[in-house]
N, CA, C and O of each residue as an XYZ file, in Angstrom:
364
protein
N      -4.707      3.250    198.356
C      -5.467      2.242    197.663
C      -4.544      1.190    197.056
O      -4.850      0.001    197.141
N      -3.444      1.577    196.456
C      -2.576      0.607    195.810
C      -1.992     -0.370    196.817
O      -1.748     -1.529    196.482
N      -1.767      0.076    198.036
C      -1.229     -0.831    199.038
C      -2.189     -1.995    199.251
O      -1.753     -3.140    199.371
N      -3.481     -1.719    199.297
C      -4.462     -2.782    199.484
C      -4.475     -3.715    198.283
O      -4.650     -4.923    198.444
N      -4.293     -3.178    197.089
C      -4.299     -4.008    195.894
C      -3.037     -4.838    195.769
O      -3.052     -5.907    195.158
N      -1.946     -4.357    196.340
C      -0.686     -5.057    196.173
C      -0.539     -6.229    197.131
O       0.329     -7.078    196.930
N      -1.363     -6.295    198.162
C      -1.247     -7.442    199.047
C      -1.831     -8.665    198.347
O      -2.699     -8.541    197.483
N      -1.362     -9.816    198.718
C      -1.746    -11.039    198.029
C      -2.786    -11.803    198.843
O      -2.646    -13.008    199.053
N      -3.810    -11.122    199.293
C      -4.861    -11.747    200.080
C      -6.102    -11.924    199.219
O      -6.334    -11.162    198.281
N      -6.890    -12.927    199.544
C      -8.154    -13.114    198.840
C      -9.101    -12.007    199.266
O      -9.278    -11.754    200.457
N      -9.705    -11.352    198.294
C     -10.588    -10.243    198.582
C     -11.974    -10.561    198.040
O     -12.261    -10.314    196.868
N     -12.822    -11.102    198.885
C     -14.161    -11.481    198.437
C     -15.068    -10.276    198.261
O     -16.143    -10.399    197.675
N     -14.661     -9.118    198.753
C     -15.473     -7.918    198.585
C     -15.472     -7.441    197.130
O     -16.358     -6.682    196.737
N     -14.514     -7.863    196.342
C     -14.404     -7.388    194.971
C     -15.001     -8.339    193.952
O     -14.666     -8.271    192.769
N     -15.873     -9.215    194.391
C     -16.577    -10.061    193.445
C     -17.700     -9.220    192.850
O     -18.558     -8.708    193.570
N     -17.684     -9.087    191.537
C     -18.670     -8.244    190.866
C     -19.980     -8.992    190.655
O     -19.984    -10.131    190.189
N     -21.085     -8.350    191.000
C     -22.378     -8.944    190.647
C     -22.573     -8.874    189.130
O     -21.917     -8.090    188.444
N     -23.462     -9.683    188.632
C     -23.749     -9.667    187.189
C     -24.220     -8.286    186.763
O     -24.879     -7.575    187.521
N     -23.872     -7.925    185.547
C     -24.291     -6.667    184.920
C     -23.787     -5.422    185.641
O     -24.423     -4.370    185.591
N     -22.661     -5.540    186.303
C     -22.052     -4.394    186.976
C     -20.727     -4.100    186.295
O     -19.930     -5.000    186.026
N     -20.511     -2.829    186.025
C     -19.261     -2.387    185.418
C     -18.617     -1.393    186.381
O     -19.276     -0.488    186.892
N     -17.337     -1.577    186.615
C     -16.605     -0.617    187.434
C     -15.604      0.103    186.548
O     -14.981     -0.500    185.675
N     -15.460      1.380    186.779
C     -14.497      2.196    186.046
C     -13.479      2.695    187.059
O     -13.832      3.284    188.081
N     -12.222      2.451    186.758
C     -11.144      2.857    187.646
C     -10.337      3.965    186.981
O     -10.156      3.982    185.763
N      -9.861      4.879    187.800
C      -9.019      5.979    187.312
C      -7.790      6.043    188.218
O      -7.902      5.974    189.442
N      -6.632      6.175    187.604
C      -5.393      6.249    188.386
C      -4.520      7.375    187.858
O      -4.405      7.572    186.648
N      -3.915      8.100    188.762
C      -2.940      9.127    188.391
C      -1.598      8.432    188.235
O      -0.957      8.078    189.225
N      -1.178      8.238    187.008
C       0.027      7.464    186.727
C       1.284      8.121    187.276
O       2.234      7.430    187.645
N       1.299      9.443    187.334
C       2.472     10.145    187.848
C       2.598      9.997    189.363
O       3.707      9.977    189.896
N       1.473      9.894    190.049
C       1.486      9.733    191.506
C       2.151      8.423    191.896
O       2.809      8.346    192.934
N       1.986      7.396    191.078
C       2.527      6.073    191.397
C       3.841      5.787    190.679
O       4.288      4.641    190.649
N       4.466      6.812    190.099
C       5.716      6.621    189.350
C       6.812      6.017    190.223
O       7.664      5.282    189.724
N       6.800      6.319    191.518
C       7.818      5.776    192.415
C       7.693      4.259    192.549
O       8.631      3.609    193.011
N       6.562      3.685    192.157
C       6.349      2.241    192.234
C       6.659      1.534    190.908
O       6.444      0.328    190.791
N       7.153      2.260    189.927
C       7.398      1.683    188.603
C       8.309      0.458    188.690
O       8.091     -0.515    187.969
N       9.304      0.483    189.541
C      10.203     -0.659    189.690
C       9.480     -1.904    190.165
O       9.747     -3.006    189.686
N       8.560     -1.728    191.112
C       7.776     -2.864    191.610
C       6.808     -3.360    190.546
O       6.645     -4.568    190.374
N       6.171     -2.452    189.840
C       5.235     -2.838    188.790
C       5.962     -3.549    187.646
O       5.437     -4.496    187.060
N       7.167     -3.084    187.337
C       7.944     -3.669    186.233
C       8.144     -5.170    186.452
O       8.127     -5.947    185.496
N       8.329     -5.569    187.689
C       8.591     -6.975    188.016
C       7.428     -7.898    187.684
O       7.642     -9.086    187.440
N       6.196     -7.379    187.668
C       5.040     -8.244    187.395
C       4.618     -8.209    185.926
O       3.706     -8.935    185.531
N       5.263     -7.381    185.120
C       4.934     -7.319    183.706
C       5.460     -8.550    182.983
O       6.449     -9.152    183.399
N       4.794     -8.914    181.907
C       5.277    -10.007    181.068
C       6.540     -9.547    180.354
O       6.854     -8.357    180.331
N       7.254    -10.490    179.779
C       8.466    -10.154    179.033
C       8.142     -9.214    177.871
O       8.898     -8.286    177.586
N       7.022     -9.459    177.209
C       6.605     -8.595    176.104
C       6.337     -7.171    176.590
O       6.743     -6.205    175.943
N       5.661     -7.043    177.718
C       5.372     -5.710    178.264
C       6.658     -5.013    178.684
O       6.794     -3.804    178.499
N       7.604     -5.760    179.246
C       8.872     -5.164    179.641
C       9.627     -4.646    178.414
O      10.204     -3.559    178.446
N       9.619     -5.423    177.345
C      10.264     -4.985    176.099
C       9.586     -3.739    175.539
O      10.253     -2.809    175.084
N       8.258     -3.730    175.575
C       7.522     -2.553    175.094
C       7.873     -1.332    175.926
O       8.049     -0.242    175.383
N       7.975     -1.500    177.223
C       8.298     -0.378    178.110
C       9.676      0.198    177.771
O       9.860      1.416    177.763
N      10.621     -0.665    177.497
C      11.986     -0.206    177.221
C      12.109      0.519    175.890
O      13.104      1.202    175.650
N      11.119      0.381    175.027
C      11.154      1.082    173.740
C      10.754      2.552    173.860
O      10.982      3.331    172.933
N      10.163      2.938    174.990
C       9.814      4.351    175.165
C      11.089      5.163    175.327
O      11.963      4.816    176.120
N      11.183      6.233    174.576
C      12.385      7.051    174.584
C      12.486      7.896    175.852
O      13.572      8.064    176.406
N      11.358      8.423    176.306
C      11.363      9.322    177.457
C      11.006      8.561    178.727
O      10.078      7.753    178.735
N      11.739      8.820    179.786
C      11.553      8.127    181.062
C      10.128      8.286    181.575
O       9.539      7.324    182.067
N       9.575      9.471    181.467
C       8.216      9.711    181.956
C       7.206      8.829    181.236
O       6.331      8.240    181.870
N       7.322      8.735    179.923
C       6.413      7.885    179.151
C       6.592      6.416    179.526
O       5.616      5.675    179.642
N       7.835      6.003    179.712
C       8.127      4.619    180.094
C       7.491      4.304    181.458
O       6.858      3.263    181.630
N       7.669      5.214    182.419
C       7.109      4.996    183.755
C       5.587      4.933    183.707
O       4.981      4.099    184.379
N       4.973      5.797    182.929
C       3.513      5.801    182.834
C       3.001      4.483    182.248
O       2.003      3.941    182.723
N       3.675      3.970    181.225
C       3.279      2.692    180.642
C       3.395      1.582    181.689
O       2.473      0.785    181.858
N       4.521      1.535    182.384
C       4.749      0.499    183.394
C       3.713      0.585    184.500
O       3.152     -0.433    184.906
N       3.457      1.780    184.987
C       2.490      1.966    186.068
C       1.082      1.588    185.605
O       0.348      0.920    186.334
N       0.705      2.009    184.404
C      -0.635      1.692    183.893
C      -0.829      0.184    183.776
O      -1.851     -0.347    184.211
N       0.143     -0.504    183.191
C       0.018     -1.960    183.045
C       0.087     -2.652    184.395
O      -0.612     -3.639    184.626
N       0.917     -2.145    185.280
C       1.028     -2.728    186.614
C      -0.262     -2.590    187.399
O      -0.718     -3.548    188.023
N      -0.854     -1.404    187.374
C      -2.116     -1.185    188.079
C      -3.203     -2.084    187.492
O      -3.977     -2.692    188.231
N      -3.258     -2.167    186.159
C      -4.234     -3.041    185.514
C      -4.057     -4.482    185.990
O      -5.039     -5.153    186.307
N      -2.826     -4.954    186.042
C      -2.569     -6.321    186.479
C      -2.989     -6.535    187.938
O      -3.572     -7.570    188.263
N      -2.701     -5.569    188.822
C      -3.076     -5.725    190.222
C      -4.590     -5.679    190.410
O      -5.140     -6.419    191.226
N      -5.262     -4.811    189.659
C      -6.727     -4.765    189.751
C      -7.350     -6.088    189.302
O      -8.195     -6.651    189.998
N      -6.928     -6.576    188.139
C      -7.468     -7.834    187.634
C      -7.111     -8.998    188.548
O      -7.940     -9.876    188.789
N      -5.887     -9.012    189.056
C      -5.455    -10.086    189.957
C      -6.304    -10.107    191.221
O      -6.616    -11.168    191.761
N      -6.666     -8.932    191.674
C      -7.497     -8.832    192.872
C      -8.870     -9.458    192.627
O      -9.397    -10.156    193.493
N      -9.445     -9.214    191.462
C     -10.745     -9.793    191.129
C     -10.658    -11.295    190.872
O     -11.562    -12.047    191.235
N      -9.566    -11.723    190.247
C      -9.427    -13.121    189.844
C      -8.749    -13.996    190.900
O      -8.684    -15.217    190.759
N      -8.251    -13.364    191.943
C      -7.563    -14.066    193.032
C      -6.353    -14.846    192.511
O      -6.181    -16.025    192.821
N      -5.527    -14.179    191.724
C      -4.280    -14.751    191.213
C      -3.173    -13.718    191.401
O      -3.439    -12.564    191.738
N      -1.945    -14.139    191.184
C      -0.816    -13.202    191.233
C      -0.845    -12.364    189.961
O      -1.166    -12.895    188.898
N      -0.523    -11.081    190.030
C      -0.563    -10.216    188.846
C       0.253    -10.733    187.666
O      -0.116    -10.501    186.515
N       1.350    -11.428    187.932
C       2.194    -11.936    186.849
C       1.526    -13.094    186.098
O       1.908    -13.401    184.969
N       0.535    -13.734    186.716
C      -0.129    -14.881    186.100
C      -1.137    -14.485    185.023
O      -1.603    -15.342    184.272
N      -1.473    -13.223    184.940
C      -2.474    -12.767    183.975
C      -1.817    -12.644    182.603
O      -0.740    -12.064    182.459
N      -2.483    -13.197    181.611
C      -1.956    -13.128    180.253
C      -2.848    -12.275    179.364
O      -4.074    -12.365    179.425
N      -2.230    -11.461    178.551
C      -2.956    -10.643    177.587
C      -2.572    -11.111    176.198
O      -1.431    -11.507    175.960
N      -3.511    -11.067    175.299
C      -3.230    -11.462    173.927
C      -3.612    -10.360    172.964
O      -4.431     -9.494    173.269
N      -3.006    -10.413    171.806
C      -3.307     -9.459    170.743
C      -3.817    -10.246    169.560
O      -3.189    -11.215    169.132
N      -4.936     -9.841    169.039
C      -5.525    -10.519    167.897
C      -5.537     -9.549    166.730
O      -6.334     -8.611    166.699
N      -4.661     -9.775    165.780
C      -4.596     -8.903    164.607
C      -5.613     -9.414    163.579
O      -5.512    -10.540    163.091
N      -6.573     -8.580    163.271
C      -7.618     -8.979    162.318
C      -7.331     -8.384    160.960
O      -8.093     -8.601    160.018
């Protein structure tokens, strides 16, 4: 599945109809070997956050989770995963 998400093709099959919610589940350990590729599409802030994890396993899981999220959203939005911006609003 990740191979299909990682290609940079327009995917019109993933246009969501109104009032539809999709829930995705990923085994972060299964994709740990792709952490290096996912790391490249993370923002500078995400890369810094990843490097703060003390244990390699935790660091890889964070990178993979954010990378998968970026590829899923990029697929829906038809943009490169690195172009997606996340913000934090402290209330």
